[in-house]
C-alpha positions in Angstrom: 93.5 154.8 -29.8 95.0 152.2 -32.0 97.9 153.1 -34.3 97.3 152.9 -38.0 98.4 149.8 -39.9 102.1 149.5 -40.2 102.4 150.3 -43.9 100.5 153.6 -43.5 102.7 156.7 -43.3 102.7 158.1 -39.8 103.6 161.7 -40.3 101.3 162.3 -43.2 98.1 161.3 -41.4 96.4 163.4 -38.7 93.9 161.3 -36.7 90.4 162.7 -37.0 89.8 162.7 -33.2 93.0 164.7 -32.6 93.6 167.3 -35.2 91.5 169.7 -37.2 92.2 172.2 -39.9 91.9 175.9 -39.9 90.6 176.2 -43.4 87.7 178.6 -43.4 84.7 178.0 -45.7 85.8 174.4 -46.5 82.9 172.2 -47.2 82.7 170.1 -45.3 94.8 152.6 -12.1 94.3 149.1 -10.5 93.8 146.1 -12.8 90.2 145.7 -13.9 88.5 142.8 -12.0 86.6 141.8 -15.2 89.8 141.5 -17.2 91.4 138.9 -14.9 90.5 135.3 -14.8 86.7 134.7 -15.0 85.3 132.8 -12.0 81.8 131.4 -12.3 79.5 131.8 -9.4 78.9 128.5 -7.6 75.4 127.1 -7.8 73.5 126.9 -4.5 73.9 123.6 -2.7 70.8 121.3 -3.0 69.6 120.2 0.5 68.2 116.6 0.3 64.6 116.1 1.4 64.2 114.9 5.0 63.4 111.3 3.8 66.6 111.0 1.8 69.5 109.0 3.3 72.7 111.0 3.7 75.3 110.3 1.0 78.8 109.5 2.3 81.3 112.1 1.4 83.7 111.2 -1.4 87.3 110.5 -0.4 89.7 113.3 -1.0 91.2 113.3 -4.5 94.8 112.1 -4.7 95.4 113.8 -8.0 98.0 116.7 -7.8 96.7 120.2 -7.5 96.7 122.3 -10.6 99.7 124.5 -11.2 98.9 128.1 -10.3 98.8 130.5 -13.2 102.0 132.4 -13.5 101.6 136.0 -12.4 101.4 138.6 -15.1 103.7 141.6 -15.6 103.5 144.3 -13.0 102.5 147.9 -13.3 104.7 150.0 -15.6 106.9 152.4 -13.7 106.1 156.1 -13.5 108.4 158.6 -15.1 110.5 158.2 -18.3 111.2 154.8 -19.6 114.6 153.8 -20.9 114.0 150.2 -22.0 111.3 147.8 -23.0 111.7 144.0 -22.7 109.4 142.3 -25.2 107.2 139.3 -24.4 105.9 137.4 -27.5 102.5 136.3 -26.3 101.5 134.7 -29.7 97.9 134.0 -30.8 96.1 135.1 -27.6 93.5 137.5 -29.1 90.1 135.9 -29.7 89.6 138.3 -32.7 90.4 138.3 -36.4 91.2 137.5 -39.1 91.3 141.2 -40.0 90.5 144.7 -38.9 91.8 144.3 -35.3 92.7 147.4 -33.3 94.0 147.8 -29.8 93.4 150.5 -27.2 95.0 151.2 -23.8 93.5 152.8 -20.7 94.4 153.2 -17.1 93.1 149.7 -16.2 94.0 147.6 -19.1 93.6 147.1 -22.8 90.7 146.6 -25.2 90.9 144.9 -28.6 88.2 145.6 -31.2 87.2 144.1 -34.6 84.8 146.2 -36.7 83.9 144.6 -40.0 81.3 144.7 -42.7 78.5 147.1 -43.4 75.1 147.0 -45.1 74.9 149.3 -48.0 71.3 150.1 -47.1 69.8 148.1 -50.0 70.3 144.7 -48.3 73.6 144.0 -50.0 77.0 143.8 -48.4 78.2 142.0 -45.3 76.3 142.7 -42.0 78.2 145.1 -39.7 79.6 143.5 -36.6 81.6 144.9 -33.7 83.4 142.5 -31.4 85.5 143.3 -28.4 87.8 141.6 -25.9 89.6 143.0 -22.9 92.7 142.4 -20.8 94.2 143.7 -17.6 97.8 142.9 -18.6 97.9 142.5 -22.4 98.6 138.8 -22.2 95.4 137.2 -20.9 92.2 138.1 -22.8 88.5 137.7 -22.1 86.3 135.8 -24.6 85.1 137.8 -27.5 81.8 139.6 -27.1 79.5 141.2 -29.7 78.4 144.8 -29.2 74.9 146.0 -30.1 74.9 147.4 -33.7 71.2 147.3 -34.4 69.9 150.0 -36.7 73.3 151.1 -38.0 72.0 151.1 -41.6 74.8 151.6 -44.1 77.3 150.2 -41.6 79.8 152.0 -39.5 83.5 152.1 -38.6 85.1 152.4 -35.2 86.0 156.0 -34.4 87.9 155.3 -31.3 87.8 154.5 -27.5 88.4 157.2 -24.9 88.6 157.1 -21.1 86.5 159.3 -18.9 85.7 159.6 -15.2 83.6 156.4 -15.0 85.2 154.2 -17.6 85.3 154.0 -21.4 83.4 155.5 -24.3 83.5 153.9 -27.7 82.1 155.7 -30.7 81.3 154.7 -34.3 81.3 156.7 -37.4 79.3 156.1 -40.6 81.2 154.5 -43.5 82.4 157.3 -45.7 80.9 157.7 -49.1 82.8 158.0 -52.4 83.8 161.6 -51.7 84.5 161.0 -48.0 81.7 163.0 -46.5 81.8 165.2 -43.4 82.8 163.6 -40.1 80.2 162.7 -37.5 79.4 160.2 -34.8 76.7 157.6 -35.5 76.8 155.3 -32.3 78.0 155.4 -28.7 78.8 152.6 -26.3 79.9 152.9 -22.7 81.8 150.4 -20.4 83.0 150.5 -16.9 85.4 147.6 -17.3 86.3 147.3 -21.0 84.5 143.9 -21.2 80.8 144.7 -21.1 79.6 147.4 -23.4 76.2 149.2 -23.3 74.8 151.0 -26.3 73.6 154.5 -25.3 71.1 156.7 -27.1 72.8 159.0 -29.6 72.1 162.7 -28.7 69.8 164.2 -31.3 72.2 167.1 -31.8 74.9 164.6 -32.9 72.7 163.3 -35.7 71.7 166.7 -37.1 75.2 168.2 -37.0 78.8 167.2 -37.5 80.9 165.7 -34.7 84.6 166.0 -35.8 86.5 165.2 -32.6 85.6 163.3 -29.4 88.0 163.0 -26.4 87.9 162.0 -22.7 89.7 162.6 -19.5 89.0 162.9 -15.8 87.2 166.2 -16.3 84.6 164.4 -18.5 84.1 164.0 -22.3 84.3 166.7 -24.9 83.3 166.7 -28.5 83.7 169.4 -31.1 82.3 170.0 -34.6 80.1 172.1 -36.8 76.4 172.8 -37.1 74.7 171.5 -40.2 75.5 174.8 -41.9 79.1 173.7 -42.1 80.4 177.0 -40.6 79.2 177.5 -37.0 81.3 175.7 -34.4 79.8 173.4 -31.8 81.1 172.1 -28.5 79.4 169.3 -26.5 80.3 168.1 -23.0 79.3 165.0 -21.0 80.1 163.7 -17.5 79.3 160.0 -18.3 79.3 159.6 -22.1 75.6 159.0 -22.2 74.0 162.4 -21.4 75.4 165.3 -23.5 74.7 169.0 -23.6 75.6 171.7 -26.1 78.1 173.9 -24.3 78.4 177.6 -24.8 81.1 178.8 -27.2 84.1 180.9 -26.2 83.2 184.6 -26.4 85.1 186.6 -29.0 85.1 190.4 -29.4 86.4 190.5 -33.0 86.8 188.2 -35.9 85.2 184.8 -36.3 85.6 181.8 -34.0 87.1 178.5 -35.3 87.2 175.4 -33.1 89.5 172.6 -34.2 89.4 170.2 -31.3 89.3 169.7 -27.5 90.5 167.4 -24.8 89.9 166.7 -21.1 92.3 166.1 -18.2 92.5 166.8 -14.5 93.1 170.5 -15.2 89.7 170.8 -16.9 88.6 171.1 -20.5 90.8 172.7 -23.2 89.7 173.7 -26.7 92.0 174.8 -29.6 91.1 176.8 -32.6 91.6 180.3 -33.9 90.3 183.8 -34.3 89.9 184.4 -38.0 90.2 187.8 -39.6 87.8 189.0 -42.3 88.0 187.5 -45.8 89.0 189.7 -48.7 89.8 189.2 -52.4 92.6 186.9 -51.5 90.8 184.9 -48.9 91.2 184.9 -45.1 93.3 187.9 -44.0 94.8 186.3 -40.8 94.4 183.4 -38.4 95.3 183.8 -34.8 95.8 180.3 -33.2 94.2 180.3 -29.8 93.4 178.1 -26.7 90.5 178.4 -24.4 90.2 176.7 -21.0 87.2 175.8 -18.9 86.7 174.0 -15.6 83.5 172.4 -16.6 82.5 173.7 -20.1 80.0 176.4 -18.8 82.4 179.3 -19.6 85.7 179.7 -21.3 88.8 181.9 -20.9 91.3 182.6 -23.7 94.8 181.7 -22.7 98.0 183.2 -24.2 100.2 181.2 -26.6 103.7 182.8 -26.7 105.1 182.8 -30.2 101.9 181.7 -32.0 101.8 182.8 -35.7 99.2 184.8 -37.6 99.6 182.8 -40.8 96.5 182.3 -42.9 97.7 178.7 -43.4 98.0 177.7 -39.7 96.5 174.6 -38.3 96.0 173.7 -34.6 95.7 170.4 -32.7 95.6 169.3 -29.1 96.9 166.1 -27.5 96.6 164.7 -24.0 100.0 163.5 -22.8 98.6 162.1 -19.6 95.8 163.0 -17.3 98.2 165.6 -15.8 99.4 167.4 -18.9 98.3 168.3 -22.4 100.2 169.6 -25.5 99.0 172.0 -28.2 100.5 172.2 -31.7 100.5 174.7 -34.5 101.6 173.9 -38.0 101.9 176.4 -40.9 103.5 174.1 -43.5 105.7 171.0 -43.3 107.0 169.4 -40.2 109.7 172.0 -39.9 107.1 174.6 -39.1 105.6 172.7 -36.1 105.4 174.7 -32.9 104.3 173.2 -29.5 103.2 174.2 -26.0 102.6 172.2 -22.9 100.4 172.8 -19.8 99.6 171.1 -16.6 96.6 173.2 -15.7 95.2 174.3 -19.1 95.8 178.0 -18.3 99.6 178.5 -18.4 101.3 177.3 -21.6 105.1 176.8 -22.0 106.6 176.8 -25.5 108.5 173.7 -26.6 111.5 174.1 -28.9 111.2 171.9 -32.1 108.6 169.4 -30.9 108.6 166.0 -32.7 105.9 165.5 -35.3 105.4 162.1 -33.7 104.0 163.7 -30.6 101.5 165.7 -32.7 100.4 162.8 -35.0 101.4 159.4 -33.6 101.2 159.5 -29.8 98.9 157.3 -27.7 98.4 157.5 -24.0 96.7 155.6 -21.1 96.5 158.7 -19.0 99.8 157.9 -17.2 102.2 157.3 -20.0 102.6 158.4 -23.6 104.5 156.6 -26.4 104.6 155.9 -30.1 106.0 153.2 -32.4 107.7 154.0 -35.7 108.4 151.6 -38.5 112.0 151.0 -39.6 112.9 153.1 -42.6 114.1 150.1 -44.5 110.7 148.3 -44.1 112.6 145.5 -42.3 113.7 145.2 -38.7 112.4 146.1 -35.3 110.4 149.3 -34.9 111.5 152.3 -32.9 109.8 152.9 -29.6 109.7 156.4 -28.2 108.1 157.8 -25.0 107.1 161.3 -24.1 107.1 162.9 -20.7 104.8 165.7 -19.5 107.2 168.3 -20.9 106.9 166.7 -24.4 110.5 165.5 -24.2 110.9 162.4 -26.4 113.1 159.5 -25.4 114.0 156.6 -27.7 114.1 153.5 -25.6 116.3 150.4 -26.0 114.7 147.1 -26.6 115.4 143.4 -25.7 113.5 140.1 -25.9 111.4 138.7 -28.7 109.6 141.7 -30.1 107.8 142.5 -33.4 110.0 142.6 -36.5 108.9 144.3 -39.7 109.3 142.7 -43.1 108.0 143.5 -46.6 105.3 140.8 -46.3 104.2 141.7 -42.8 100.5 142.4 -42.6 101.0 145.4 -40.3 100.2 146.1 -36.7 98.5 148.5 -34.3 99.7 149.5 -30.8 98.5 150.9 -27.5 99.9 152.0 -24.2 98.4 150.6 -21.0 99.2 149.9 -17.3 101.8 147.1 -18.0 103.5 148.7 -21.0 103.4 148.9 -24.8 101.1 146.5 -26.5 101.5 145.6 -30.2 99.0 143.4 -32.1 99.2 142.2 -35.6 96.4 143.6 -37.8 94.9 140.1 -38.3 94.9 139.4 -34.5 97.3 136.4 -34.8 100.2 137.8 -32.8 100.6 140.0 -29.7 103.7 141.4 -28.1 104.0 143.2 -24.8 106.9 145.6 -24.2 107.4 145.6 -20.4 109.1 148.9 -19.6 111.9 149.8 -17.2 113.0 153.2 -16.0 116.7 152.3 -15.5 
């Protein structure tokens, strides 16, 4: 998912598709063939009629052959990165002049511009959604417009997630003055990141609230609430187009609260809590919990060593890669953050003092996880940090011509993909690729 604009605080914002809240009763991969150079199919040769006189062949051209395109960066190394070497690619994105976001996946990168939105009475700018893709972050396909027909009132991009067959992009309605409850208003699928197909929105999405949507090799998973604003819902899909309402985890006491879910090679994981009865002072206790399922047809509750019973606890879940996931519990400020990691969704190892950047600022392409942090002085290069599957954070050294923050900088978004860390200016006029090294 793209990072937030540079001037937005990182630790104070919890992405909607990642983290939920445990407040009860609150209203509420090889390079992609399509992303490389585009080769037009040759037209069939026209055979002259029998009566036509053969035309002599033209002499061979004496002009020099075109210089081959320089090869792009190679695949980022596996394991922890220790350094990134920046390449300033310049104005290579065919998008802008605002609202540009970038996403990484196992086979490349996708840039998106979502802008406008009809207010429903015919006023306002028409909503448009434009995309471009790249296998290496340096060479991008021409911009293409996605189907936004019927999105009355406009929409905003919710995110792009990767599943077994490619990518799923989802849109959300523009929030009203009071914000409004989260949901999903449109879905698009793509096998290559370049061509997007609008798919029919499940009827259960429209009548209920979809708070989170994630993907991984086990499929797609969404979580939310029924229209009553209290009853949890879980949806699963193998392809992003056909969805089913999955059974909820069985609980023997208390009430079930679901805050989010994710997918990876180990299966599907849902985080939430068992909530004790409410009394005069509100909720008596919250027991942060994790449930695992191979395919979403049944769930088992897994143990979280050291989890609290605070009535103020919140839970979130992050995919570190397609081989590991991390769960977080927070009962107050950053100093109260607890973390656990798992490679199978069933056995969870506690992590001592996990970084808040992992909980709230991490992005992944399914193989690597990283984040970018603005300089505290608002001037200078950002900090680049990576995370391994044990949630160990490493701050990497930097060289080359990379992004530099300044008070008048428009801000940027970033992504992690198969060739490294991609940074794009929010207006689409500049791109930097951090090519990583492991030694």
